[in-house]
N, C-alpha and C positions, 0 to 999 in steps of 0.2 A: 573584391568588389569588381564587377564586371564593366566593360567599357561603357556601355550605355548609362549605368548607374552613376558613374563618375562624370560623364558628359552631362547629364541631367542635374545632378547636384551642383555643378558649377554654373550652369544656366539658371537655376532657380535663385542662387545667391545674387547672380547678376541682375535679375528682375527686381528683387528687393532694393539693391543699391541704386540702380537706375530709376526707380520709382521715387526714392528720396531726392535724387539729383534732378529729375525732371519737374517735380512739384517745386523744388527750391528755385530752379532757373526761371520758371514762368512767373513765379511770385516776383523775383527781383526785377525781372524784365517789366512787369506791370508797374512796379514802383519807379524804375528809372527811365524806361521807355527807350532804351539804347538798342539800336539794331543789332549790334554785334552780339548782345546778350540774347536777343531772340534766335539768332543762328545757333548760338551755343545750346540754348534750351531745346530747340527744335531737334537739333542733332542728338541730344540725349533721348528725347522722345522716340525717335527712330531706332535708337539702340534697345530702348525699353520694348518696343512693339517687335523687333527682330528677335529679341530674347524670348518672347512669349511664343513667336512662330517657331523658333528653334525648339523649343520644348515639344511642340506637337510633331514636328518633323522627326525629332530624335526618337520618339515613341513609335512612329509608323515606318521609319525607314528600314527597319530590319525585317519587316513582314514580307514574306516571299509569295509569289504567285507564278502562274505558268509563264507569263510574259517577262516577269522578273525573278528568275529562280534564285538569285543571289540577294535579293531584297531590293527595297525601293531607295537605295542609297543615291541614286541619281537625283532625288529631291534636293539633296544638301548643296550641291553646287548650283542647282537652278536658283534656290533661295538666295544664295551668296551673290549669284549675278544680279538678281533683282535689287538686292541691298545696295550693291555698288552703283547700279544705275540710278537708284533713288538719291544716293548721296551726291553724285555728279549733278544731277538736276537741281538738288537743293542748293548746292554751292553756286551754280550758275544764276539761279534766281536772286541769291543774296548779293551777288555782284550788281545785278541790274538795280536792285532796290536801293542799296546805299549809293550807287552811282547817281540816280535820280535826286536823291537827298542832298549830295554834294553839289550838283549842278545848280539846284535852286539856290543854295546859299551863295555860291560864287557868282551866279549870274543876277540874282535878284535880291540878295541879302536875306533870304527867308531861311529861318532856322531856329532851333531850341538849344540852350546851353545843356551840356550833358551833366547829368546827376551821377557822378562816379562815386560818391561816398559809400553807398552800400555794396559796391561792387568788389572792393578789395577783400573784406573778410569772406564774402560769398566764394569768390574764385580760389582763395587759399583752401577752403574746405573742398571744393570741387577738384581741385588739382590732387590732393591727397587721395580722395575717394577714386578718381579716374585711374591713376596710376596703380594703386594697390589692387584695384579690380582687374586691371590689364594684366598685372603679375599673376593674379590668383588664376585667371583663364589659362595664361601660358603654363602655369604650374600643373593645372588639372590636365592639360592636353599632353604634357610630357609623360604623365604617368601611363597614358595609353599610346605612347610611342608617336605622339603628334599626328594621330590618325583622324581626328575630328575636324572636319572642314568648318563646322559651325563655331567651335571653340576658337579656332584660328581667326574666323571672321570677327567674332566678339572681341578677341584680344586686339586686333588691329583697330576695329571701330572705337573701342573704349580708349586706346592710345591716342587716336586722332582727337577725341573729345577732350583728353587731358592736355594735349598740345595746345588746342584751342583755348581752353580755360587758362593756361599759363600765359599766352600771348595776350589775352584780354586783361588778365591781372596786372601784367607789367605796364601795358598801355594805360590802364586806368590810373596807376600810380603816377606815371609821367604827367598825364593830363591834370591830375589833381595838383600837381606842383607847378602848373602854368599860371602865372599871375594874369588877372583879367586884362590889365593894360600892356601885356607882353606882346612883341611881334608875332608870337606864335599863338595869339588869342583865337585865331581861326579854328585851331585844333579843338577849342572848347565846344565848337558847334559841328565840326566835320570829323572828329577824331574817330567815330565809329566807321566812316567810309576807309580811312587808312588802316585801321585795325582789321577790318573784315578783308580787305584786299590782300593784306600781308599774310593773315591766316590762311586764306584760300590758296595763295602762291606757294606756301610751305606744305599744305596738306592735299592739294588735288592730286599729286602723284599716287598717294597711297590707294585711293578707290580705283583709280585706273590700273594699278598693278594687281590689286585684288581681282578686279574684273577679268583680266587676261588669265590669271592663275585659275579662277574658278571656271572659266570657259574651257580651259584645257582640261580640267577635271570633268566637266560635264561631257565634253566630247569623248573623253576616254571611257566614261561610264556609258554613254550611249552606244559606243562602239563595241563594248564588250558584251552588252545585252542585246545587240542587234542579230 
């Protein structure tokens, strides 16, 4: 099996799994109205869309032309750059959204108690799917000597998704155990703020690292075809 077929097989399976995860995430968010779940679900949607785009790029990147005699492989790092930038923007917007909600609660006492009941079983399934898919991407890439930028991007993106799901699941469990009259009762209303900020603090490094790696690859591709 050649490199492109291995790459595309991995990406197609990723699309299937991410579709299931995206639909599940949006459904649970609509039930609970927890902002951290929206971030998690939206992140999965980005991963799903990127997988679809990756399939197209994987098919056309090997085509050669007079301008690109070695193929359009420069499209791969360009796509990864765009995905990294989109991730950074999403995480930044999430910080603003949950910060506004937390401010309204602490300043004016406005807020809604979090419904964390459905979160626990959902996140357990999402963690298993995310880490398994990330491992599968990595395994497929190793078969072709880690030569696929897109499989590398999907490996890291799915890993971030799994880390986020793990964090949300643990936080949901802790919040679920807080009594209504506990001194920590404010977390029943603002828990998504602290969860989202913590998740972003641990994951923001990954898209930045990926951005600089892909920028270097793009520069090298552009230099070699100049």
